[in-house]
mmCIF file of the N, C-alpha and C atoms, coordinates in Angstrom:
data_MODEL
# 
_entry.id   MODEL 
# 
loop_
_atom_site.group_PDB 
_atom_site.id 
_atom_site.type_symbol 
_atom_site.label_atom_id 
_atom_site.label_alt_id 
_atom_site.label_comp_id 
_atom_site.label_asym_id 
_atom_site.label_entity_id 
_atom_site.label_seq_id 
_atom_site.pdbx_PDB_ins_code 
_atom_site.Cartn_x 
_atom_site.Cartn_y 
_atom_site.Cartn_z 
_atom_site.occupancy 
_atom_site.B_iso_or_equiv 
_atom_site.pdbx_formal_charge 
_atom_site.auth_seq_id 
_atom_site.auth_comp_id 
_atom_site.auth_asym_id 
_atom_site.auth_atom_id 
_atom_site.pdbx_PDB_model_num 
ATOM 1   N N  . UNK A 1 1  ? -33.826 79.378 14.390  1.00 0.00 ? 1  UNK A N  1 
ATOM 2   C CA . UNK A 1 1  ? -32.375 79.453 14.386  1.00 0.00 ? 1  UNK A CA 1 
ATOM 3   C C  . UNK A 1 1  ? -31.842 78.259 13.583  1.00 0.00 ? 1  UNK A C  1 
ATOM 4   N N  . UNK A 1 2  ? -30.813 78.520 12.836  1.00 0.00 ? 2  UNK A N  1 
ATOM 5   C CA . UNK A 1 2  ? -30.250 77.513 11.935  1.00 0.00 ? 2  UNK A CA 1 
ATOM 6   C C  . UNK A 1 2  ? -29.671 76.327 12.700  1.00 0.00 ? 2  UNK A C  1 
ATOM 7   N N  . UNK A 1 3  ? -28.941 76.589 13.768  1.00 0.00 ? 3  UNK A N  1 
ATOM 8   C CA . UNK A 1 3  ? -28.333 75.498 14.539  1.00 0.00 ? 3  UNK A CA 1 
ATOM 9   C C  . UNK A 1 3  ? -29.399 74.574 15.110  1.00 0.00 ? 3  UNK A C  1 
ATOM 10  N N  . UNK A 1 4  ? -30.501 75.137 15.552  1.00 0.00 ? 4  UNK A N  1 
ATOM 11  C CA . UNK A 1 4  ? -31.580 74.323 16.096  1.00 0.00 ? 4  UNK A CA 1 
ATOM 12  C C  . UNK A 1 4  ? -32.201 73.454 15.006  1.00 0.00 ? 4  UNK A C  1 
ATOM 13  N N  . UNK A 1 5  ? -32.338 74.013 13.802  1.00 0.00 ? 5  UNK A N  1 
ATOM 14  C CA . UNK A 1 5  ? -32.885 73.236 12.692  1.00 0.00 ? 5  UNK A CA 1 
ATOM 15  C C  . UNK A 1 5  ? -31.968 72.062 12.353  1.00 0.00 ? 5  UNK A C  1 
ATOM 16  N N  . UNK A 1 6  ? -30.658 72.349 12.316  1.00 0.00 ? 6  UNK A N  1 
ATOM 17  C CA . UNK A 1 6  ? -29.687 71.295 11.990  1.00 0.00 ? 6  UNK A CA 1 
ATOM 18  C C  . UNK A 1 6  ? -29.743 70.211 13.051  1.00 0.00 ? 6  UNK A C  1 
ATOM 19  N N  . UNK A 1 7  ? -29.755 70.594 14.325  1.00 0.00 ? 7  UNK A N  1 
ATOM 20  C CA . UNK A 1 7  ? -29.817 69.605 15.403  1.00 0.00 ? 7  UNK A CA 1 
ATOM 21  C C  . UNK A 1 7  ? -31.114 68.812 15.334  1.00 0.00 ? 7  UNK A C  1 
ATOM 22  N N  . UNK A 1 8  ? -32.195 69.502 15.012  1.00 0.00 ? 8  UNK A N  1 
ATOM 23  C CA . UNK A 1 8  ? -33.484 68.827 14.888  1.00 0.00 ? 8  UNK A CA 1 
ATOM 24  C C  . UNK A 1 8  ? -33.461 67.799 13.759  1.00 0.00 ? 8  UNK A C  1 
ATOM 25  N N  . UNK A 1 9  ? -32.878 68.156 12.626  1.00 0.00 ? 9  UNK A N  1 
ATOM 26  C CA . UNK A 1 9  ? -32.775 67.225 11.500  1.00 0.00 ? 9  UNK A CA 1 
ATOM 27  C C  . UNK A 1 9  ? -31.856 66.055 11.844  1.00 0.00 ? 9  UNK A C  1 
ATOM 28  N N  . UNK A 1 10 ? -30.756 66.353 12.543  1.00 0.00 ? 10 UNK A N  1 
ATOM 29  C CA . UNK A 1 10 ? -29.843 65.279 12.948  1.00 0.00 ? 10 UNK A CA 1 
ATOM 30  C C  . UNK A 1 10 ? -30.557 64.302 13.879  1.00 0.00 ? 10 UNK A C  1 
ATOM 31  N N  . UNK A 1 11 ? -31.362 64.816 14.792  1.00 0.00 ? 11 UNK A N  1 
ATOM 32  C CA . UNK A 1 11 ? -32.118 63.951 15.700  1.00 0.00 ? 11 UNK A CA 1 
ATOM 33  C C  . UNK A 1 11 ? -33.133 63.111 14.937  1.00 0.00 ? 11 UNK A C  1 
ATOM 34  N N  . UNK A 1 12 ? -33.797 63.711 13.952  1.00 0.00 ? 12 UNK A N  1 
ATOM 35  C CA . UNK A 1 12 ? -34.764 62.960 13.154  1.00 0.00 ? 12 UNK A CA 1 
ATOM 36  C C  . UNK A 1 12 ? -34.077 61.810 12.416  1.00 0.00 ? 12 UNK A C  1 
ATOM 37  N N  . UNK A 1 13 ? -32.906 62.108 11.849  1.00 0.00 ? 13 UNK A N  1 
ATOM 38  C CA . UNK A 1 13 ? -32.167 61.074 11.122  1.00 0.00 ? 13 UNK A CA 1 
ATOM 39  C C  . UNK A 1 13 ? -31.724 59.981 12.084  1.00 0.00 ? 13 UNK A C  1 
ATOM 40  N N  . UNK A 1 14 ? -31.207 60.377 13.243  1.00 0.00 ? 14 UNK A N  1 
ATOM 41  C CA . UNK A 1 14 ? -30.734 59.402 14.223  1.00 0.00 ? 14 UNK A CA 1 
ATOM 42  C C  . UNK A 1 14 ? -31.878 58.527 14.716  1.00 0.00 ? 14 UNK A C  1 
ATOM 43  N N  . UNK A 1 15 ? -33.050 59.088 14.880  1.00 0.00 ? 15 UNK A N  1 
ATOM 44  C CA . UNK A 1 15 ? -34.193 58.339 15.392  1.00 0.00 ? 15 UNK A CA 1 
ATOM 45  C C  . UNK A 1 15 ? -34.938 57.562 14.305  1.00 0.00 ? 15 UNK A C  1 
ATOM 46  N N  . UNK A 1 16 ? -34.642 57.825 13.050  1.00 0.00 ? 16 UNK A N  1 
ATOM 47  C CA . UNK A 1 16 ? -35.384 57.171 11.969  1.00 0.00 ? 16 UNK A CA 1 
ATOM 48  C C  . UNK A 1 16 ? -34.916 55.742 11.729  1.00 0.00 ? 16 UNK A C  1 
ATOM 49  N N  . UNK A 1 17 ? -33.770 55.376 12.252  1.00 0.00 ? 17 UNK A N  1 
ATOM 50  C CA . UNK A 1 17 ? -33.246 54.032 12.036  1.00 0.00 ? 17 UNK A CA 1 
ATOM 51  C C  . UNK A 1 17 ? -32.589 53.878 10.663  1.00 0.00 ? 17 UNK A C  1 
ATOM 52  N N  . UNK A 1 18 ? -32.356 54.990 9.998   1.00 0.00 ? 18 UNK A N  1 
ATOM 53  C CA . UNK A 1 18 ? -31.719 54.972 8.685   1.00 0.00 ? 18 UNK A CA 1 
ATOM 54  C C  . UNK A 1 18 ? -30.256 54.570 8.838   1.00 0.00 ? 18 UNK A C  1 
ATOM 55  N N  . UNK A 1 19 ? -29.870 53.606 8.045   1.00 0.00 ? 19 UNK A N  1 
ATOM 56  C CA . UNK A 1 19 ? -28.480 53.153 8.071   1.00 0.00 ? 19 UNK A CA 1 
ATOM 57  C C  . UNK A 1 19 ? -27.876 53.389 6.696   1.00 0.00 ? 19 UNK A C  1 
ATOM 58  N N  . UNK A 1 20 ? -26.741 53.996 6.695   1.00 0.00 ? 20 UNK A N  1 
ATOM 59  C CA . UNK A 1 20 ? -26.040 54.251 5.435   1.00 0.00 ? 20 UNK A CA 1 
ATOM 60  C C  . UNK A 1 20 ? -24.777 53.410 5.436   1.00 0.00 ? 20 UNK A C  1 
ATOM 61  N N  . UNK A 1 21 ? -24.636 52.601 4.392   1.00 0.00 ? 21 UNK A N  1 
ATOM 62  C CA . UNK A 1 21 ? -23.438 51.783 4.254   1.00 0.00 ? 21 UNK A CA 1 
ATOM 63  C C  . UNK A 1 21 ? -22.761 52.147 2.945   1.00 0.00 ? 21 UNK A C  1 
ATOM 64  N N  . UNK A 1 22 ? -21.489 52.171 2.985   1.00 0.00 ? 22 UNK A N  1 
ATOM 65  C CA . UNK A 1 22 ? -20.719 52.467 1.786   1.00 0.00 ? 22 UNK A CA 1 
ATOM 66  C C  . UNK A 1 22 ? -20.037 51.199 1.313   1.00 0.00 ? 22 UNK A C  1 
ATOM 67  N N  . UNK A 1 23 ? -20.099 50.974 0.031   1.00 0.00 ? 23 UNK A N  1 
ATOM 68  C CA . UNK A 1 23 ? -19.364 49.858 -0.546  1.00 0.00 ? 23 UNK A CA 1 
ATOM 69  C C  . UNK A 1 23 ? -17.976 50.360 -0.920  1.00 0.00 ? 23 UNK A C  1 
ATOM 70  N N  . UNK A 1 24 ? -17.063 50.116 -0.052  1.00 0.00 ? 24 UNK A N  1 
ATOM 71  C CA . UNK A 1 24 ? -15.684 50.510 -0.326  1.00 0.00 ? 24 UNK A CA 1 
ATOM 72  C C  . UNK A 1 24 ? -15.046 49.441 -1.195  1.00 0.00 ? 24 UNK A C  1 
ATOM 73  N N  . UNK A 1 25 ? -14.164 49.857 -2.068  1.00 0.00 ? 25 UNK A N  1 
ATOM 74  C CA . UNK A 1 25 ? -13.496 48.843 -2.890  1.00 0.00 ? 25 UNK A CA 1 
ATOM 75  C C  . UNK A 1 25 ? -12.705 47.890 -2.003  1.00 0.00 ? 25 UNK A C  1 
ATOM 76  N N  . UNK A 1 26 ? -12.670 46.647 -2.436  1.00 0.00 ? 26 UNK A N  1 
ATOM 77  C CA . UNK A 1 26 ? -11.934 45.653 -1.660  1.00 0.00 ? 26 UNK A CA 1 
ATOM 78  C C  . UNK A 1 26 ? -10.452 45.988 -1.706  1.00 0.00 ? 26 UNK A C  1 
ATOM 79  N N  . UNK A 1 27 ? -9.777  45.794 -0.606  1.00 0.00 ? 27 UNK A N  1 
ATOM 80  C CA . UNK A 1 27 ? -8.337  46.084 -0.625  1.00 0.00 ? 27 UNK A CA 1 
ATOM 81  C C  . UNK A 1 27 ? -7.635  45.138 -1.594  1.00 0.00 ? 27 UNK A C  1 
ATOM 82  N N  . UNK A 1 28 ? -6.659  45.666 -2.286  1.00 0.00 ? 28 UNK A N  1 
ATOM 83  C CA . UNK A 1 28 ? -5.943  44.854 -3.262  1.00 0.00 ? 28 UNK A CA 1 
ATOM 84  C C  . UNK A 1 28 ? -4.742  44.193 -2.601  1.00 0.00 ? 28 UNK A C  1 
ATOM 85  N N  . UNK A 1 29 ? -4.516  42.970 -2.983  1.00 0.00 ? 29 UNK A N  1 
ATOM 86  C CA . UNK A 1 29 ? -3.381  42.220 -2.463  1.00 0.00 ? 29 UNK A CA 1 
ATOM 87  C C  . UNK A 1 29 ? -2.168  42.543 -3.330  1.00 0.00 ? 29 UNK A C  1 
ATOM 88  N N  . UNK A 1 30 ? -1.349  43.480 -2.854  1.00 0.00 ? 30 UNK A N  1 
ATOM 89  C CA . UNK A 1 30 ? -0.203  43.922 -3.644  1.00 0.00 ? 30 UNK A CA 1 
ATOM 90  C C  . UNK A 1 30 ? 0.812   42.807 -3.845  1.00 0.00 ? 30 UNK A C  1 
ATOM 91  N N  . UNK A 1 31 ? 0.913   41.907 -2.897  1.00 0.00 ? 31 UNK A N  1 
ATOM 92  C CA . UNK A 1 31 ? 1.845   40.784 -3.055  1.00 0.00 ? 31 UNK A CA 1 
ATOM 93  C C  . UNK A 1 31 ? 1.424   39.914 -4.230  1.00 0.00 ? 31 UNK A C  1 
ATOM 94  N N  . UNK A 1 32 ? 0.125   39.674 -4.354  1.00 0.00 ? 32 UNK A N  1 
ATOM 95  C CA . UNK A 1 32 ? -0.377  38.869 -5.475  1.00 0.00 ? 32 UNK A CA 1 
ATOM 96  C C  . UNK A 1 32 ? -0.163  39.601 -6.791  1.00 0.00 ? 32 UNK A C  1 
ATOM 97  N N  . UNK A 1 33 ? -0.424  40.896 -6.803  1.00 0.00 ? 33 UNK A N  1 
ATOM 98  C CA . UNK A 1 33 ? -0.228  41.686 -8.017  1.00 0.00 ? 33 UNK A CA 1 
ATOM 99  C C  . UNK A 1 33 ? 1.236   41.632 -8.443  1.00 0.00 ? 33 UNK A C  1 
ATOM 100 N N  . UNK A 1 34 ? 2.146   41.806 -7.481  1.00 0.00 ? 34 UNK A N  1 
ATOM 101 C CA . UNK A 1 34 ? 3.582   41.751 -7.793  1.00 0.00 ? 34 UNK A CA 1 
ATOM 102 C C  . UNK A 1 34 ? 3.980   40.362 -8.281  1.00 0.00 ? 34 UNK A C  1 
ATOM 103 N N  . UNK A 1 35 ? 3.426   39.328 -7.684  1.00 0.00 ? 35 UNK A N  1 
ATOM 104 C CA . UNK A 1 35 ? 3.732   37.956 -8.111  1.00 0.00 ? 35 UNK A CA 1 
ATOM 105 C C  . UNK A 1 35 ? 3.234   37.721 -9.538  1.00 0.00 ? 35 UNK A C  1 
ATOM 106 N N  . UNK A 1 36 ? 2.054   38.249 -9.866  1.00 0.00 ? 36 UNK A N  1 
ATOM 107 C CA . UNK A 1 36 ? 1.520   38.114 -11.227 1.00 0.00 ? 36 UNK A CA 1 
ATOM 108 C C  . UNK A 1 36 ? 2.406   38.837 -12.239 1.00 0.00 ? 36 UNK A C  1 
ATOM 109 N N  . UNK A 1 37 ? 2.827   40.038 -11.885 1.00 0.00 ? 37 UNK A N  1 
ATOM 110 C CA . UNK A 1 37 ? 3.707   40.804 -12.775 1.00 0.00 ? 37 UNK A CA 1 
ATOM 111 C C  . UNK A 1 37 ? 5.020   40.064 -12.970 1.00 0.00 ? 37 UNK A C  1 
ATOM 112 N N  . UNK A 1 38 ? 5.556   39.531 -11.881 1.00 0.00 ? 38 UNK A N  1 
ATOM 113 C CA . UNK A 1 38 ? 6.823   38.792 -11.958 1.00 0.00 ? 38 UNK A CA 1 
ATOM 114 C C  . UNK A 1 38 ? 6.675   37.552 -12.848 1.00 0.00 ? 38 UNK A C  1 
ATOM 115 N N  . UNK A 1 39 ? 5.561   36.852 -12.714 1.00 0.00 ? 39 UNK A N  1 
ATOM 116 C CA . UNK A 1 39 ? 5.321   35.659 -13.533 1.00 0.00 ? 39 UNK A CA 1 
ATOM 117 C C  . UNK A 1 39 ? 5.241   36.035 -15.014 1.00 0.00 ? 39 UNK A C  1 
ATOM 118 N N  . UNK A 1 40 ? 4.557   37.133 -15.320 1.00 0.00 ? 40 UNK A N  1 
ATOM 119 C CA . UNK A 1 40 ? 4.471   37.588 -16.709 1.00 0.00 ? 40 UNK A CA 1 
ATOM 120 C C  . UNK A 1 40 ? 5.856   37.966 -17.235 1.00 0.00 ? 40 UNK A C  1 
ATOM 121 N N  . UNK A 1 41 ? 6.628   38.660 -16.402 1.00 0.00 ? 41 UNK A N  1 
ATOM 122 C CA . UNK A 1 41 ? 7.983   39.059 -16.796 1.00 0.00 ? 41 UNK A CA 1 
ATOM 123 C C  . UNK A 1 41 ? 8.851   37.830 -17.046 1.00 0.00 ? 41 UNK A C  1 
ATOM 124 N N  . UNK A 1 42 ? 8.803   36.868 -16.139 1.00 0.00 ? 42 UNK A N  1 
ATOM 125 C CA . UNK A 1 42 ? 9.607   35.652 -16.291 1.00 0.00 ? 42 UNK A CA 1 
ATOM 126 C C  . UNK A 1 42 ? 9.224   34.896 -17.561 1.00 0.00 ? 42 UNK A C  1 
ATOM 127 N N  . UNK A 1 43 ? 7.933   34.833 -17.846 1.00 0.00 ? 43 UNK A N  1 
ATOM 128 C CA . UNK A 1 43 ? 7.461   34.145 -19.052 1.00 0.00 ? 43 UNK A CA 1 
ATOM 129 C C  . UNK A 1 43 ? 7.978   34.853 -20.309 1.00 0.00 ? 43 UNK A C  1 
ATOM 130 N N  . UNK A 1 44 ? 7.900   36.176 -20.314 1.00 0.00 ? 44 UNK A N  1 
ATOM 131 C CA . UNK A 1 44 ? 8.378   36.946 -21.460 1.00 0.00 ? 44 UNK A CA 1 
ATOM 132 C C  . UNK A 1 44 ? 9.891   36.819 -21.613 1.00 0.00 ? 44 UNK A C  1 
ATOM 133 N N  . UNK A 1 45 ? 10.616  36.863 -20.499 1.00 0.00 ? 45 UNK A N  1 
ATOM 134 C CA . UNK A 1 45 ? 12.072  36.721 -20.548 1.00 0.00 ? 45 UNK A CA 1 
ATOM 135 C C  . UNK A 1 45 ? 12.460  35.350 -21.093 1.00 0.00 ? 45 UNK A C  1 
ATOM 136 N N  . UNK A 1 46 ? 11.770  34.307 -20.663 1.00 0.00 ? 46 UNK A N  1 
ATOM 137 C CA . UNK A 1 46 ? 12.054  32.950 -21.158 1.00 0.00 ? 46 UNK A CA 1 
ATOM 138 C C  . UNK A 1 46 ? 11.782  32.861 -22.656 1.00 0.00 ? 46 UNK A C  1 
ATOM 139 N N  . UNK A 1 47 ? 10.677  33.449 -23.097 1.00 0.00 ? 47 UNK A N  1 
ATOM 140 C CA . UNK A 1 47 ? 10.339  33.442 -24.524 1.00 0.00 ? 47 UNK A CA 1 
ATOM 141 C C  . UNK A 1 47 ? 11.429  34.159 -25.320 1.00 0.00 ? 47 UNK A C  1 
ATOM 142 N N  . UNK A 1 48 ? 11.893  35.305 -24.819 1.00 0.00 ? 48 UNK A N  1 
ATOM 143 C CA . UNK A 1 48 ? 12.947  36.051 -25.509 1.00 0.00 ? 48 UNK A CA 1 
ATOM 144 C C  . UNK A 1 48 ? 14.246  35.259 -25.563 1.00 0.00 ? 48 UNK A C  1 
ATOM 145 N N  . UNK A 1 49 ? 14.594  34.576 -24.463 1.00 0.00 ? 49 UNK A N  1 
ATOM 146 C CA . UNK A 1 49 ? 15.807  33.747 -24.458 1.00 0.00 ? 49 UNK A CA 1 
ATOM 147 C C  . UNK A 1 49 ? 15.707  32.642 -25.505 1.00 0.00 ? 49 UNK A C  1 
ATOM 148 N N  . UNK A 1 50 ? 14.548  32.001 -25.581 1.00 0.00 ? 50 UNK A N  1 
ATOM 149 C CA . UNK A 1 50 ? 14.351  30.923 -26.556 1.00 0.00 ? 50 UNK A CA 1 
ATOM 150 C C  . UNK A 1 50 ? 14.449  31.450 -27.987 1.00 0.00 ? 50 UNK A C  1 
ATOM 151 N N  . UNK A 1 51 ? 13.851  32.619 -28.235 1.00 0.00 ? 51 UNK A N  1 
ATOM 152 C CA . UNK A 1 51 ? 13.914  33.200 -29.576 1.00 0.00 ? 51 UNK A CA 1 
ATOM 153 C C  . UNK A 1 51 ? 15.344  33.568 -29.947 1.00 0.00 ? 51 UNK A C  1 
ATOM 154 N N  . UNK A 1 52 ? 16.091  34.144 -28.996 1.00 0.00 ? 52 UNK A N  1 
ATOM 155 C CA . UNK A 1 52 ? 17.487  34.494 -29.263 1.00 0.00 ? 52 UNK A CA 1 
ATOM 156 C C  . UNK A 1 52 ? 18.330  33.253 -29.495 1.00 0.00 ? 52 UNK A C  1 
ATOM 157 N N  . UNK A 1 53 ? 18.100  32.227 -28.710 1.00 0.00 ? 53 UNK A N  1 
ATOM 158 C CA . UNK A 1 53 ? 18.842  30.977 -28.883 1.00 0.00 ? 53 UNK A CA 1 
ATOM 159 C C  . UNK A 1 53 ? 18.581  30.400 -30.272 1.00 0.00 ? 53 UNK A C  1 
ATOM 160 N N  . UNK A 1 54 ? 17.333  30.409 -30.694 1.00 0.00 ? 54 UNK A N  1 
ATOM 161 C CA . UNK A 1 54 ? 16.974  29.906 -32.027 1.00 0.00 ? 54 UNK A CA 1 
ATOM 162 C C  . UNK A 1 54 ? 17.630  30.761 -33.110 1.00 0.00 ? 54 UNK A C  1 
ATOM 163 N N  . UNK A 1 55 ? 17.570  32.078 -32.948 1.00 0.00 ? 55 UNK A N  1 
ATOM 164 C CA . UNK A 1 55 ? 18.153  32.992 -33.935 1.00 0.00 ? 55 UNK A CA 1 
ATOM 165 C C  . UNK A 1 55 ? 19.651  32.744 -34.089 1.00 0.00 ? 55 UNK A C  1 
ATOM 166 N N  . UNK A 1 56 ? 20.359  32.697 -32.952 1.00 0.00 ? 56 UNK A N  1 
ATOM 167 C CA . UNK A 1 56 ? 21.813  32.528 -33.034 1.00 0.00 ? 56 UNK A CA 1 
ATOM 168 C C  . UNK A 1 56 ? 22.187  31.129 -33.508 1.00 0.00 ? 56 UNK A C  1 
ATOM 169 N N  . UNK A 1 57 ? 21.402  30.145 -33.204 1.00 0.00 ? 57 UNK A N  1 
ATOM 170 C CA . UNK A 1 57 ? 21.655  28.795 -33.726 1.00 0.00 ? 57 UNK A CA 1 
ATOM 171 C C  . UNK A 1 57 ? 21.541  28.793 -35.250 1.00 0.00 ? 57 UNK A C  1 
ATOM 172 N N  . UNK A 1 58 ? 20.533  29.492 -35.772 1.00 0.00 ? 58 UNK A N  1 
ATOM 173 C CA . UNK A 1 58 ? 20.368  29.587 -37.225 1.00 0.00 ? 58 UNK A CA 1 
ATOM 174 C C  . UNK A 1 58 ? 21.537  30.344 -37.854 1.00 0.00 ? 58 UNK A C  1 
ATOM 175 N N  . UNK A 1 59 ? 21.974  31.424 -37.183 1.00 0.00 ? 59 UNK A N  1 
ATOM 176 C CA . UNK A 1 59 ? 23.100  32.199 -37.709 1.00 0.00 ? 59 UNK A CA 1 
ATOM 177 C C  . UNK A 1 59 ? 24.367  31.346 -37.767 1.00 0.00 ? 59 UNK A C  1 
ATOM 178 N N  . UNK A 1 60 ? 24.608  30.578 -36.714 1.00 0.00 ? 60 UNK A N  1 
ATOM 179 C CA . UNK A 1 60 ? 25.794  29.713 -36.673 1.00 0.00 ? 60 UNK A CA 1 
ATOM 180 C C  . UNK A 1 60 ? 25.698  28.648 -37.759 1.00 0.00 ? 60 UNK A C  1 
ATOM 181 N N  . UNK A 1 61 ? 24.520  28.064 -37.917 1.00 0.00 ? 61 UNK A N  1 
ATOM 182 C CA . UNK A 1 61 ? 24.334  27.031 -38.934 1.00 0.00 ? 61 UNK A CA 1 
ATOM 183 C C  . UNK A 1 61 ? 24.574  27.594 -40.335 1.00 0.00 ? 61 UNK A C  1 
ATOM 184 N N  . UNK A 1 62 ? 24.027  28.781 -40.608 1.00 0.00 ? 62 UNK A N  1 
ATOM 185 C CA . UNK A 1 62 ? 24.228  29.407 -41.915 1.00 0.00 ? 62 UNK A CA 1 
ATOM 186 C C  . UNK A 1 62 ? 25.699  29.739 -42.146 1.00 0.00 ? 62 UNK A C  1 
ATOM 187 N N  . UNK A 1 63 ? 26.361  30.272 -41.126 1.00 0.00 ? 63 UNK A N  1 
ATOM 188 C CA . UNK A 1 63 ? 27.783  30.608 -41.255 1.00 0.00 ? 63 UNK A CA 1 
ATOM 189 C C  . UNK A 1 63 ? 28.614  29.356 -41.480 1.00 0.00 ? 63 UNK A C  1 
ATOM 190 N N  . UNK A 1 64 ? 28.288  28.294 -40.782 1.00 0.00 ? 64 UNK A N  1 
ATOM 191 C CA . UNK A 1 64 ? 29.014  27.030 -40.947 1.00 0.00 ? 64 UNK A CA 1 
ATOM 192 C C  . UNK A 1 64 ? 28.840  26.503 -42.367 1.00 0.00 ? 64 UNK A C  1 
ATOM 193 N N  . UNK A 1 65 ? 27.643  26.608 -42.896 1.00 0.00 ? 65 UNK A N  1 
ATOM 194 C CA . UNK A 1 65 ? 27.377  26.161 -44.267 1.00 0.00 ? 65 UNK A CA 1 
ATOM 195 C C  . UNK A 1 65 ? 28.199  26.976 -45.264 1.00 0.00 ? 65 UNK A C  1 
ATOM 196 N N  . UNK A 1 66 ? 28.231  28.290 -45.069 1.00 0.00 ? 66 UNK A N  1 
ATOM 197 C CA . UNK A 1 66 ? 28.995  29.166 -45.968 1.00 0.00 ? 66 UNK A CA 1 
ATOM 198 C C  . UNK A 1 66 ? 30.480  28.840 -45.882 1.00 0.00 ? 66 UNK A C  1 
ATOM 199 N N  . UNK A 1 67 ? 31.006  28.703 -44.664 1.00 0.00 ? 67 UNK A N  1 
ATOM 200 C CA . UNK A 1 67 ? 32.430  28.396 -44.484 1.00 0.00 ? 67 UNK A CA 1 
ATOM 201 C C  . UNK A 1 67 ? 32.766  27.050 -45.117 1.00 0.00 ? 67 UNK A C  1 
ATOM 202 N N  . UNK A 1 68 ? 31.925  26.065 -44.922 1.00 0.00 ? 68 UNK A N  1 
ATOM 203 C CA . UNK A 1 68 ? 32.167  24.735 -45.502 1.00 0.00 ? 68 UNK A CA 1 
ATOM 204 C C  . UNK A 1 68 ? 32.189  24.815 -47.026 1.00 0.00 ? 68 UNK A C  1 
ATOM 205 N N  . UNK A 1 69 ? 31.235  25.538 -47.584 1.00 0.00 ? 69 UNK A N  1 
ATOM 206 C CA . UNK A 1 69 ? 31.157  25.683 -49.038 1.00 0.00 ? 69 UNK A CA 1 
ATOM 207 C C  . UNK A 1 69 ? 32.378  26.419 -49.577 1.00 0.00 ? 69 UNK A C  1 
ATOM 208 N N  . UNK A 1 70 ? 32.749  27.497 -48.914 1.00 0.00 ? 70 UNK A N  1 
ATOM 209 C CA . UNK A 1 70 ? 33.904  28.274 -49.373 1.00 0.00 ? 70 UNK A CA 1 
ATOM 210 C C  . UNK A 1 70 ? 35.204  27.493 -49.211 1.00 0.00 ? 70 UNK A C  1 
ATOM 211 N N  . UNK A 1 71 ? 35.311  26.706 -48.162 1.00 0.00 ? 71 UNK A N  1 
ATOM 212 C CA . UNK A 1 71 ? 36.497  25.870 -47.970 1.00 0.00 ? 71 UNK A CA 1 
ATOM 213 C C  . UNK A 1 71 ? 36.608  24.852 -49.098 1.00 0.00 ? 71 UNK A C  1 
ATOM 214 N N  . UNK A 1 72 ? 35.488  24.280 -49.477 1.00 0.00 ? 72 UNK A N  1 
ATOM 215 C CA . UNK A 1 72 ? 35.489  23.318 -50.584 1.00 0.00 ? 72 UNK A CA 1 
ATOM 216 C C  . UNK A 1 72 ? 35.879  24.005 -51.887 1.00 0.00 ? 72 UNK A C  1 
ATOM 217 N N  . UNK A 1 73 ? 35.375  25.204 -52.104 1.00 0.00 ? 73 UNK A N  1 
ATOM 218 C CA . UNK A 1 73 ? 35.717  25.949 -53.315 1.00 0.00 ? 73 UNK A CA 1 
ATOM 219 C C  . UNK A 1 73 ? 37.203  26.300 -53.345 1.00 0.00 ? 73 UNK A C  1 
ATOM 220 N N  . UNK A 1 74 ? 37.740  26.693 -52.199 1.00 0.00 ? 74 UNK A N  1 
ATOM 221 C CA . UNK A 1 74 ? 39.176  27.005 -52.117 1.00 0.00 ? 74 UNK A CA 1 
ATOM 222 C C  . UNK A 1 74 ? 39.993  25.758 -52.412 1.00 0.00 ? 74 UNK A C  1 
ATOM 223 N N  . UNK A 1 75 ? 39.573  24.638 -51.844 1.00 0.00 ? 75 UNK A N  1 
ATOM 224 C CA . UNK A 1 75 ? 40.272  23.372 -52.103 1.00 0.00 ? 75 UNK A CA 1 
ATOM 225 C C  . UNK A 1 75 ? 40.240  23.021 -53.579 1.00 0.00 ? 75 UNK A C  1 
ATOM 226 N N  . UNK A 1 76 ? 39.100  23.219 -54.216 1.00 0.00 ? 76 UNK A N  1 
ATOM 227 C CA . UNK A 1 76 ? 38.975  22.922 -55.648 1.00 0.00 ? 76 UNK A CA 1 
ATOM 228 C C  . UNK A 1 76 ? 39.840  23.871 -56.465 1.00 0.00 ? 76 UNK A C  1 
ATOM 229 N N  . UNK A 1 77 ? 39.876  25.131 -56.072 1.00 0.00 ? 77 UNK A N  1 
ATOM 230 C CA . UNK A 1 77 ? 40.695  26.110 -56.789 1.00 0.00 ? 77 UNK A CA 1 
ATOM 231 C C  . UNK A 1 77 ? 42.173  25.781 -56.646 1.00 0.00 ? 77 UNK A C  1 
ATOM 232 N N  . UNK A 1 78 ? 42.578  25.357 -55.463 1.00 0.00 ? 78 UNK A N  1 
ATOM 233 C CA . UNK A 1 78 ? 43.981  24.979 -55.248 1.00 0.00 ? 78 UNK A CA 1 
ATOM 234 C C  . UNK A 1 78 ? 44.349  23.776 -56.109 1.00 0.00 ? 78 UNK A C  1 
ATOM 235 N N  . UNK A 1 79 ? 43.429  22.852 -56.237 1.00 0.00 ? 79 UNK A N  1 
ATOM 236 C CA . UNK A 1 79 ? 43.689  21.655 -57.045 1.00 0.00 ? 79 UNK A CA 1 
ATOM 237 C C  . UNK A 1 79 ? 43.880  22.023 -58.515 1.00 0.00 ? 79 UNK A C  1 
ATOM 238 N N  . UNK A 1 80 ? 43.100  22.976 -58.997 1.00 0.00 ? 80 UNK A N  1 
ATOM 239 C CA . UNK A 1 80 ? 43.236  23.359 -60.406 1.00 0.00 ? 80 UNK A CA 1 
ATOM 240 C C  . UNK A 1 80 ? 44.513  24.153 -60.641 1.00 0.00 ? 80 UNK A C  1 
ATOM 241 N N  . UNK A 1 81 ? 45.015  24.824 -59.607 1.00 0.00 ? 81 UNK A N  1 
ATOM 242 C CA . UNK A 1 81 ? 46.254  25.595 -59.749 1.00 0.00 ? 81 UNK A CA 1 
ATOM 243 C C  . UNK A 1 81 ? 47.489  24.706 -59.703 1.00 0.00 ? 81 UNK A C  1 
ATOM 244 N N  . UNK A 1 82 ? 47.392  23.572 -59.077 1.00 0.00 ? 82 UNK A N  1 
ATOM 245 C CA . UNK A 1 82 ? 48.579  22.710 -58.960 1.00 0.00 ? 82 UNK A CA 1 
ATOM 246 C C  . UNK A 1 82 ? 48.657  21.663 -60.016 1.00 0.00 ? 82 UNK A C  1 
# 
């Protein structure tokens, strides 16, 4: 009978001293993962802020140079007209 065979095999396994262990993956620390992601995000955001600050500083400097030059040219043109 099949059930008797299964029970017999189960008894043999139980009496053999065979131990089966599974290596389950270690649980992940989601708090640490979130903290790492946040740190990466903060670092990237800071880098972007610095790049934007540098970009706009250059734009202001270039505009100031152009305005100064054009103001001088206007002043020179006014002098030649008077």
